[in-house]
C-alpha positions in Angstrom: 92.5 105.2 126.0 90.1 105.3 123.1 90.0 102.6 120.5 88.1 102.1 117.3 86.6 98.6 117.4 85.9 96.8 114.1 83.4 93.8 114.4 83.9 91.0 111.9 84.0 93.0 108.7 85.0 89.8 106.8 84.1 88.9 103.2 81.8 86.1 104.2 79.6 88.5 106.1 80.1 91.7 104.0 79.9 90.5 100.4 76.7 89.4 98.7 78.4 86.1 97.6 79.6 85.5 101.2 78.5 82.2 102.8 76.8 84.0 105.8 76.0 87.4 104.1 74.4 90.0 106.3 71.7 91.6 104.1 72.7 95.1 103.2 76.2 94.9 104.7 77.8 96.1 101.4 76.0 99.5 101.8 78.0 100.4 105.0 81.4 99.8 103.3 82.0 103.5 102.5 81.2 104.3 106.2 83.7 101.7 107.4 86.4 103.0 105.0 85.9 106.6 106.4 86.1 105.2 110.0 89.3 103.4 109.4 90.9 106.3 107.5 90.0 108.7 110.3 91.4 106.4 113.1 94.6 105.9 111.2 95.1 109.7 110.5 94.6 110.5 114.2 96.7 107.6 115.5 93.7 106.0 117.2 94.3 102.2 117.8 92.1 100.0 115.7 91.0 96.8 117.6 88.6 94.3 116.3 87.5 90.7 115.9 87.3 88.1 113.2 85.8 84.6 112.9 88.2 81.8 112.2 86.4 78.6 111.9 87.5 75.0 111.7 85.2 72.2 110.6 84.5 70.8 114.1 83.6 74.1 115.7 80.3 73.9 117.7 78.8 77.1 116.2 78.5 75.4 112.8 75.4 73.6 111.6 77.3 70.5 110.7 78.0 70.1 114.5 74.6 71.1 115.7 75.2 74.8 115.8 73.1 77.6 114.4 75.2 78.8 111.5 76.4 77.3 108.2 80.1 77.1 107.4 81.6 80.6 107.3 85.0 82.2 107.6 86.6 78.8 107.4 90.3 78.5 108.1 92.3 79.2 104.9 89.5 80.5 102.9 89.1 84.0 101.3 85.8 84.5 103.2 87.8 84.8 106.4 89.6 87.8 105.1 88.6 91.4 105.9 87.2 93.5 103.1 89.6 95.9 101.5 87.9 98.9 103.3 88.9 97.5 106.7 92.2 95.8 106.2 94.7 96.9 108.8 97.9 95.5 110.4 98.5 94.7 114.0 98.8 92.0 116.6 96.6 88.9 115.9 95.5 87.2 119.0 94.3 83.7 118.2 92.0 81.6 120.2 91.8 78.1 118.6 94.9 77.5 116.5 94.5 73.9 115.2 91.7 71.7 113.8 91.3 68.7 116.1 89.4 65.6 115.0 86.0 66.1 116.7 83.8 68.8 118.2 85.5 70.6 121.2 88.9 69.3 120.2 91.9 71.2 118.8 94.7 73.3 120.3 93.8 76.6 122.0 96.2 79.6 122.4 97.2 79.9 126.0 99.9 82.6 126.1 102.7 82.4 128.5 103.1 85.1 131.2 105.8 86.7 129.1 103.7 86.7 126.0 100.7 88.2 127.7 102.8 90.9 129.2 104.1 91.7 125.7 100.5 91.9 124.3 99.3 94.1 127.1 102.3 96.4 126.9 101.8 96.7 123.1 98.1 97.5 123.6 98.9 100.1 126.2 101.3 101.8 123.7 98.6 102.0 121.0 99.1 98.9 118.9 96.4 97.6 116.7 94.9 94.3 117.9 92.8 91.6 116.2 91.0 89.0 118.3 90.2 85.7 116.5 87.1 83.6 117.7 85.1 80.6 117.1 81.9 82.0 118.6 80.0 85.2 117.9 81.1 86.6 121.3 84.6 88.0 121.1 85.0 87.4 124.9 85.1 83.7 124.3 88.5 84.3 123.1 90.5 83.1 126.1 92.7 86.2 126.4 90.2 89.0 125.4 89.0 90.0 128.9 92.4 90.2 130.4 93.7 92.3 127.5 90.8 94.7 127.8 91.1 94.9 131.6 94.9 95.5 131.7 95.3 97.7 128.6 93.6 100.9 129.9 90.8 101.1 127.4 88.2 103.5 128.6 86.2 104.2 125.3 85.4 102.2 122.2 83.9 103.4 118.9 82.2 100.3 117.6 81.1 99.3 114.1 80.6 96.2 112.0 78.3 93.2 111.8 76.0 91.7 112.8 74.0 93.9 115.1 72.1 91.2 117.0 75.0 88.8 117.4 78.7 89.9 117.3 78.0 93.6 117.8 75.7 93.1 120.8 78.0 90.6 122.4 81.0 92.9 122.1 79.2 95.9 123.3 77.9 93.9 126.3 81.3 92.5 127.2 82.9 95.9 127.1 80.2 97.6 129.2 80.6 94.8 131.8 84.2 96.0 132.0 83.1 99.6 132.5 84.1 100.8 129.1 82.1 103.6 127.4 80.8 102.2 124.1 79.7 104.3 121.2 78.1 102.6 118.3 78.2 104.3 114.9 74.6 104.1 113.6 75.5 104.2 109.9 78.3 101.6 110.5 76.4 98.6 111.6 74.0 96.2 109.9 71.8 93.5 111.3 70.4 90.2 109.8 66.8 91.1 110.4 65.1 94.4 111.3 63.4 92.8 114.3 66.5 91.2 115.7 68.6 94.3 115.2 66.1 96.6 116.8 65.9 94.2 119.8 69.7 94.3 120.1 69.7 98.1 119.9 67.2 98.3 122.6 69.3 96.0 124.8 72.4 98.1 124.1 70.6 101.2 125.1 69.6 99.6 128.4 73.1 98.8 129.1 74.3 102.3 128.6 75.7 102.1 125.1 75.5 105.4 123.2 74.6 105.6 119.5 76.4 108.3 117.4 76.6 109.4 113.8 79.5 109.1 111.5 79.4 112.9 111.3 79.8 113.1 115.1 82.9 110.8 115.0 84.6 112.5 112.0 83.8 115.9 113.4 85.5 115.0 116.8 82.4 115.6 118.7 82.6 112.6 120.9 
C-alpha cells in the first residue's frame, strides 16, 4: 500500500508568525496543496504527524529541552495550515497534562481499539499521529500501526528536514518501507543541518523525487 505522509505542516512551523517557524516554510505551501489535492483525487491515503504539546513536555525549553513552546494544546498554532487540512483517524499519544515533567495520561488502546485502527488503515483511511517529540515513532502505537497496515511505500513531505522529516524517514526505512521525499515539499531550519539530514537519508536508501515525478505518476 502506498501512502502520502505529511510531516507536521502546522501553523507554528509553517507561518512566519509561528512560535517555531521554519525559515522559508511558507514557500512550499503551494507544493503541499498540490500533493494533498493529488492524493485525494487518486484515493491515496494521507497519513501524517502533528505536534501536540503540554506545558510539562520534556522537549520544551521550560523543562530543559531544546525547543521553545510550540503547537501547544488548545492553541491555533497546533492546527494544520489550510493547504494540508484533511480528515481521518487521529491517534493520540499523550492525552492529558499531568502536573510535572514525564507525567500525564498516555493513550494505550485496547486490543479491540487497535484492531479497529489497523483495519481502518488497511482499508485506506487517513491517519494522523500526535506526538510530544520530533520522532513520530515515539507515539506508542505508531510502529505497530505501520507494521500491521501493509504500507510498502510512503511519499514524504513537510518540516523540518533535519528533525521530524529525518526521524520519520529513518523509522519507516527501519520497517522496510520505501520512502520517497518530495524535494520541493520539504524545508529545513538551517542549510547545513538540512544537507546533513539529506545525506543521512540517502545513506539509508531514501529516494528524492520531484513534484513533477509525483504528479505525473512516474514513481
